[in-house]
C-alpha positions, 0 to 999 in steps of 0.5 A: 186416609191414604195411609190407612188404606196402604196399611190394610193392603199390607195386611192382606198381603201378609195374611197368606204368607202367615197361613203358608208358614203355619201349614208348613209348620204343622205338617211335620207334626202330623207325620210324626203323629202318623209315625208314632201310630204305626204298630210294631209287628214284633212287640204288639200285643194281640189286641193291638194286632186285632185293631188292624184292618183285616186282622182277626183273633186267629191272624193276630195269634199267627203273627205273634207265633211267627215273630220276629219279622225283619220286614212287613213282607215277612208276614207271609211266613205267617200265612198272611196273603199278599193283598192283606200285607200290602194293605197293612204296610201303611199301618205297621212296621217291623222294629228291631226284634228283642233278642231272647237270651239263650242259656249258657252251656253251663245252664244247658248241662243238667246239674250232676247229682252226687252218686251217694245222693242218687243211690239213697234216692234210688233205694228210697224209691224202691223201698215201700213206705208203710201206709200205717203202723206196722204190726210187729208180730206178723210183719215181714223183713222188708216191712221192718226194714222200711222203718227208720234206723232198722237195718236187715240185722235188726229186723232179723232180731225183731223177728227172732224175738216174737211174739210181742205184747207191747212196743216196749218189749222191743227193748229185749231186742239186740240193737234197740235202744230206748231212743230207737223205740221212742222214735218208732212209736206211732210207726209200729203196733202190737197186735194179737199174736197168732194162736193167741186167745182173746183177752176179753173174757167171754160169757160162759155158754149156757149149759145144755138142758138134757131132754130125757128121751121118751120111755120105750113102750114096754111090750107085754104079752097079749094076754088079758090084763090081771086085776089091779089087786093081783097085779100089784102083788109080789111075785114071791108071796100071795096074801092069805085067801088071795087067789090068782085068775089063771086066765088073766094073771101075768107071768109074775103072778103065776110064778107066785103060786107054790111049785110054778116056775117061769117055764110052767108060768109061760105054759099056763099062759099059752094054755088059756083059756081055762073053763075050770081050775082043774083044766090047768092040769092039761098043761104039760108039767102040771100033774095032780100033786102040783094041782093039789098045792095050787088049787086053793090059790087059783080060779078061773073067774 
């Protein structure tokens, strides 16, 4: 019993020592863990910086923009207040900044472009690239020179050879080989030469229909109209037994009477009306002899 009591006493004496040893061993581990938890101002991401107390998205962005930092106190160049910096010191560190590789002198100097290449590029930039097929008939010198393989001399020869009816007509131009012509197909076209008539036949125009003009009304002397039977007779001859009404006959019928010409016929018309056939002798130029010739051919009814 006495020995058991002694052993128990020893155990109680050893327990505090074991606890102290365990506490001593665990403290460096906690310190290491805390050291690993520090945020490096030079390498931390924006999300990691925003996890710090008092650091929002805008402040985190400023911290990143003003890197690198040689110490935590240099956060002041990012506009961070001193109070905030002091509050961050237990949680952040300024590790070695990652050096940004500087370009060498050769890399800084722009590469030299050969003069021939630069000249060709300049000419290509000033030359207007055609937006569609070029019409060989109206195209100007510059437009033709923009085609591959066409220089000033060839362009001038193409202009001289106008007009063209097809691209194949370029074969008659000096300096234009079959190879060049084939290369230009799709880039050139042949439109209608100026002044040419359209090739498609047009429908003949409908003939104009002549509309006859209305006949002008014949102005007759204002005399009584002769009977239709007398009016239709020839002025040169009277039918046997036919009589002319000297009050209504027209000039032609009166001229058909023996010895009556145009002047006497007009005078008879102007002397109307007549009461008897004998009254015709009142007309100037008609005497008894003339009356005797016409008395059997005239009437007043």
